C-alpha positions as CSV (number, residue, x, y, z in Angstrom):
1,X,0.8,103.4,47.9
2,X,-0.4,99.8,47.8
3,X,0.2,97.4,50.7
4,X,3.2,95.2,50.1
5,X,2.5,91.5,49.5
6,X,4.7,89.8,52.1
7,X,7.0,87.0,50.9
8,X,10.0,85.2,52.3
9,X,11.2,84.9,48.7
10,X,11.7,88.7,48.2
11,X,14.7,90.9,49.1
12,X,14.2,94.6,49.1
13,X,17.3,96.8,48.2
14,X,17.7,100.4,49.1
15,X,17.4,101.7,45.5
16,X,13.9,100.2,45.1
17,X,15.0,97.0,43.4
18,X,13.5,93.8,44.6
19,X,15.3,90.5,44.2
20,X,13.2,87.3,44.0
21,X,14.1,83.8,45.0
22,X,11.6,81.9,43.0
23,X,12.4,79.3,40.3
24,X,10.1,80.8,37.7
25,X,7.8,83.7,37.2
26,X,5.1,82.5,34.8
27,X,2.3,84.2,32.9
28,X,0.3,83.7,29.8
29,X,-1.6,86.3,27.7
30,X,-4.0,86.2,24.8
31,X,-3.1,87.6,21.4
32,X,-3.9,91.1,22.6
33,X,-1.5,90.9,25.6
34,X,-4.2,90.5,28.2
35,X,-3.1,88.2,31.1
36,X,-5.0,84.9,31.2
37,X,-2.7,83.1,33.7
38,X,-0.2,84.2,36.4
39,X,1.6,82.0,38.9
40,X,1.9,83.1,42.6
41,X,5.7,83.8,42.2
42,X,4.9,86.4,39.4
43,X,2.1,87.9,41.4
44,X,4.2,88.3,44.6
45,X,7.2,89.7,42.7
46,X,5.1,92.3,40.9
47,X,3.2,93.1,44.2
48,X,-0.3,91.9,43.0
49,X,-2.7,89.2,43.9
50,X,-3.2,86.7,41.0
51,X,-6.9,87.8,40.5
52,X,-5.7,91.4,40.2
53,X,-3.5,90.4,37.3
54,X,-5.9,88.3,35.3
55,X,-7.7,90.4,32.7
56,X,-5.1,93.2,32.8
57,X,-2.7,94.0,30.0
58,X,0.7,92.5,30.5
59,X,2.3,96.0,30.1
60,X,0.9,96.7,33.6
61,X,4.4,95.8,34.7
62,X,6.3,97.7,32.1
63,X,9.0,99.9,33.6
64,X,9.6,103.3,32.0
65,X,13.4,102.6,31.9
66,X,12.9,99.9,29.3
67,X,13.7,101.2,25.9
68,X,11.0,100.8,23.2
69,X,13.6,99.3,20.8
70,X,14.0,96.3,23.2
71,X,10.3,95.5,22.9
72,X,10.5,96.0,19.1
73,X,13.2,93.3,19.1
74,X,11.0,91.1,21.3
75,X,8.0,91.3,19.0
76,X,10.1,91.0,15.9
77,X,11.7,87.8,17.2
78,X,8.4,86.3,18.4
79,X,6.8,86.9,15.0
80,X,9.7,85.5,13.0
81,X,11.1,82.8,15.3
82,X,8.2,82.1,17.6
83,X,10.2,83.0,20.7
84,X,12.4,85.6,22.3
85,X,14.9,85.6,25.2
86,X,16.4,88.6,27.0
87,X,16.6,90.8,30.0
88,X,13.7,93.0,31.2
89,X,13.4,95.5,34.0
90,X,9.8,95.4,35.3
91,X,7.9,97.8,37.5
92,X,6.2,96.7,40.7
93,X,2.9,98.0,41.9
94,X,3.4,100.6,44.6
95,X,6.9,101.4,43.4
96,X,10.2,99.6,42.9
97,X,11.3,97.3,40.2
98,X,12.8,93.8,39.5
99,X,14.9,92.4,36.7
100,X,14.2,89.1,34.9
101,X,15.8,86.9,32.3
102,X,12.7,86.1,30.2
103,X,11.7,83.7,27.5
104,X,8.5,84.5,25.6
105,X,7.0,81.8,23.4
106,X,4.2,82.1,20.9
107,X,1.7,79.2,21.1
108,X,-1.2,78.6,18.7
109,X,-4.0,76.5,20.3
110,X,-6.2,73.9,18.5
111,X,-8.7,76.7,17.6
112,X,-6.0,78.7,15.9
113,X,-5.8,81.4,18.6
114,X,-2.4,82.8,19.5
115,X,-1.2,82.9,23.1
116,X,2.1,84.1,24.6
117,X,3.8,82.3,27.4
118,X,6.4,84.1,29.5
119,X,8.8,82.2,31.6
120,X,11.1,84.4,33.7
121,X,14.1,83.5,35.9
122,X,16.4,85.5,38.2
123,X,19.3,87.0,36.2
124,X,22.8,87.2,37.5
125,X,23.8,90.5,39.1
126,X,26.5,91.0,36.5
127,X,23.9,90.6,33.7
128,X,21.6,93.1,35.4
129,X,24.5,95.6,35.7
130,X,25.4,95.1,32.0
131,X,21.8,95.4,30.7
132,X,21.0,98.4,32.9
133,X,24.0,100.3,31.4
134,X,23.1,99.2,27.9
135,X,19.4,100.1,28.1
136,X,20.4,103.6,29.3
137,X,22.1,104.1,26.0
138,X,19.1,103.1,23.9
139,X,16.2,105.2,22.7
């Protein structure tokens, strides 16, 4: 078990869920999904140091409860619309999880390289309840 990164912005619930009190959890990946940027709020909530996240695949925080179909929808929207918005349950290093309302944007830089920017906020408890129940019904 990894030592917990201390933060006054995290609340630990008995079921393993962690609530965060940051404005935004931010990250950016390259076209292969490798993290190239992470802010401190994202790192603390996921229980990593920033330098431990950089160079890792973004799916390092993928929670096994997330249905594959949800990620298919995410990638379909990003490819067709250039963005996606929705609710995601993420895993924390060392155990536990946290829910986010995320927006993922596709960005093409001046060299034609694709990057993905993820902006995540704290969802309402009602939305978490609703999406937790929904995701349990999906394959």
